[in-house]
TORTIKE-635807 format. One record per atom (N, C-alpha, C): x, y, z. Coordinates in pm, whole numbers, plus 50000, padded with zeros to 5 digits. Layout:
! TORTIKE-635807
XYZ;...
! end
This chain:
! TORTIKE-635807
229725409558621;230215408958495;229535402258410;229195409458288;228265402558205;229015397958075;228725388658044;229365382457900;228115388457777;228655392057693;227635398057635;228095385057428;228315379957442;228855374257303;229935358757363;228805347757316;229885334157320;229965329957173;231295325757123;231165314856997;231765305357034;231495297056938;232145281856989;233465279456942;233715272756994;235545270056991;235935255856961;236425247756848;236585232556945;238175230156956;237735222757014;239475216357068;239595204556993;240705196956905;241005187256863;241745178756849;242505187356948;243755174957036;243715177057197;244715169757217;244945171357403;245575182557422;246465191957339;247215204957329;246275216057299;246385224857388;245425241557342;246125243457258;246185248357179;247075261357132;245895269857067;246605285857022;245745293756965;244635298156884;244465284156825;243745282456699;242765277756758;242605265356825;241675254056920;240795268657025;241285277157110;240995284457179;241585301157241;240445308457184;241265320857170;239795328657242;240285334757394;239305337257469;239105351157401;240315355457401;239705370457296;238615374157227;238675368057139;237655365357012;236455358157040;236695349957173;235195339257213;234545346957298;235025358857390;234075364557430;234705380257462;233175383057515;233655400157470;233025400257656;234265407557731;233495412857872;232795423757844;232195428757938;231485439057955;231025440258096;231115451958163;231065457858300;232025453758386;231575453558526;233295455058650;232775438758728;233725436458674;234035426158847;233915428658959;232855419859035;232985426459174;233295414059271;233745414459381;233695400859483;234845394959458;235975398659367;237025393959332;238115399859389;239445390459449;240495396759490;240225402459606;240975414059636;241435423659768;242645428059735;243125435059880;244245444259916;244975435960017;246205435059987;247355429660130;247745441360219;246715450660185;247265462760353;246445462860433;246585468360563;247805477160576;248865460560585;250175469060544;251315463860543;252445471960587;253585467460625;255135475260675;256285467860595;256835473860648;258395466560653;259405479360699;260275475360821;260895482560908;262345475960911;263355483060937;264465476060917;265335484561038;266185479161110;267125483861180;267825495261168;268105509561212;268695520961168;270135517161189;270405515161303;271965513161334;272055500861440;273215495061469;273665485361552;272775489361655;271685476061714;271565477161830;272145472761990;272565473562090;272795460762181;271995457762282;272435445562295;271205436062323;271845425562470;271315433162583;271615429962702;271865411662693;272835406862767;273185395562796;271635386262888;271125372662802;270045369562912;268825375662979;268945383162837;267295393062904;266625395162778;265255396762778;264875396162686;264445411862611;264715413362516;264895428062448;264385428862327;263695442262319;262855447862221;263785451462081;263595446961988;263715451061849;263845463661811;264325472061802;264085486061728;263925488861612;263735482961528;263075484661377;263245496461374;263815508461303;263495524261325;263355527961179;263975520961074;263785527260955;262575519860881;261455527060804;260255524460740;260895521460600;260675508660526;260765510260433;259305517660320;258665513960397;257115512960361;256535509160488;255245518260494;253745517560593;252785522560572;252115510160493;250785517460369;249395527760482;249235520760574;248635527360659;248805532560803;250185541760806;250565543760894;250935535661056;250705522661024;250385511461141;251045509261212;252685510861173;254015503461255;254205520961331;254475519361463;255325527761532;256985527661501;257265535961428;258945533461422;260035539261534;259625545561585;260085557361718;259715557161867;258515548761876;258285552562016;258585533962065;257045526162031;256725509962085;257615500961967;257875509561863;258385498661750;257205485561756;255885488561761;254645480761699;254265482361619;253665467461549;252535470861467;251245471261520;250595476561477;248895477461534;247905480961425;248005469661323;246835475361192;245085477161242;244985487461138;243665491361129;242225484461137;243015477261034;241735462060935;242195449161032;240545447261061;240585429161123;241235424960994;241535412161038;242255405360987;243225392960977;243775382660881;244775374960937;246345385860822;247405384360917;248765392860861;249685380160884;250405380060763;251485375160753;252705387760828;253245377360936;254135383761050;255505380360974;256595385960900;258095381860906;259335385561033;260125380461037;261125389361123;262635384861094;263425389561084;264725388061081;265965390661176;266865376761196;268015389661316;269065385961281;270375394361308;271505387261231;272645396261357;273055392161451;274435396761550;275815395161511;276435406661591;277895401361600;277815395661746;278225382361747;277925376061914;278695362961866;278595360461955;279385345562014;278985340862106;277785335262114;276615328462199;276525313962155;275855310062284;275605296562265;274175293262262;273395303262251;271545303762238;271875320262185;270715321162042;269965334461981;269255330261938;267815337861958;266585337361940;265725348761939;264885348161849;264175364461791;262775357961845;261685366461835;260405358361837;259285377461844;258005369361795;256875383361775;256105377161912;256035388561970;255245390362121;253635396662015;252805392562058;251265396062020;250805402362201;250215415562187;249815424862246;250505421462434;251825420862429;252505420962516;252955411362586;252095397062528;252145380162628;252485372162522;251555370762423;251265359362374;252475359262248;253865347462262;254935341962193;254265338962043;255065343161922;254745332461796;255755337161748;255875327861608;257305328761563;258145329161604;258625321861708;260265317761757;260845312561649;261925319461619;263075314761580;264385313661629;265195305361667;266615305161719;267645293261659;268905295661698;269685294361673;270945289561747;271455280761739;272225276761849;273855272461811;274015285161768;275515282361713;276375280961851;277915271461779;278915269461910;279155282661960;280015281562065;280115296362121;281245301962043;282075295761927;283105298461885;282725310061737;281315303061725;280915311661583;280075323161617;280245331361457;280085345261490;278725348461384;278225359761397;277045360561332;275705356461306;275535348661412;274225339961392;273205349761344;271895342361272;271245349561225;269705339261298;268935347961267;267085340261309;266195344261237;265875337461155;264145341061056;263225333661102;261845337861114;260625334161131;259965341161070;258555332461090;257375339961052;256265333461131;254825340361082;253695333261221;252545341961103;251165332861123;250055343461071;249475347461209;249255356061190;248525361661293;246735366161313;245805367061370;244595371061328;244375385061429;243985397661375;244325408061431;242915413761434;242175422861554;241055426161589;241015442561499;241815444361430;241305458961346;241585469261467;241815465961605;242095480761630;243065480261774;243085472861820;243615468661962;244765458561960;244445451161894;246015438661874;247015446361807;248025441161888;249515442461816;250525434961822;251695435961756;252975429261793;254015439261777;254875431461874;256365432061917;257505426361878;258565427061858;259635420261795;260895420061913;261295407861957;262125410662072;263395397162039;264485398462071;265305385362085;265935384762199;266695377862226;267365373462338;268665362162301;269845365962379;271185357262356;271935354562488;272575341762532;273335339162594;274705344462557;275285353562523;276555358462479;277585360262590;277125364062696;277795364162827;277945378262814;278425384662722;278295399462787;277315411162682;276555419062693;276465431162605;276525427162396;275535421262359;276055419962184;275255431362083;275815432161995;274855438861886;274275430161818;272815435661754;272385433061615;272865442661534;272825432361407;273465441461262;272275449561216;272775461161168;271585470661078;271645469560972;272605464360875;272865458360752;273425471560695;273085471460531;273475483760476;272325481060342;273355490560229;272155492060089;271755476760040;272615469160066;272765453859983;272115442060048;271665442860203;271065432360269;270215444760376;269515436360426;268615437360563;268645422660670;269955429460747;270415421560853;269275421460959;268825431861004;267835427861109;266435436161051;265225426861034;264435435261017;263155427761065;261785438361044;260365431661113;259685438460974;258715428260917;257755430460866;256145427560898;255115428660783;254065421960802;253055427760698;251515417860656;250995428460568;249785414960581;248385424260562;247105417260545;247325401960408;246865392860502;246075383560356;244825382560346;245065378860205;243545381260114;242965368760110;241665366760233;241445349560271;239805357560202;
! end
């Protein structure tokens, strides 16, 4: 960044107003600013396309198949339902679940590389409560080639229950993430 003109300005009170400091008239910037900012990509957001049956007392991968966006084609929305970013860095990963369930335990979490659990979100509704929801988030460092995350859930509702897909007004079950500018 090059500054080719600087003029003086006086500040006479504790309050800075347009007459005390007017950056537009005091500084004329030319050139290009480099090294500032960044981009928050790859990024994705996927929703559950239709209700998904969840087996009682079992870890089940959540299948968010409707992509709202996927900037770099890093989210698999049809086979593995996983996010594998192609750029190394730290990412914010967020997940949310809502179910048509009466359960004593309802849990959602992010699993990294098939084994390490992150962002565990749990609700313990009483057995007569319906439609419990979980929301969780975490920051995960990805290597930009082979690291991936998947979304899982678990419940103790007795029989198989369904995760809600939502509608045009809200996302009942979703999975999303983006690269943080660091």
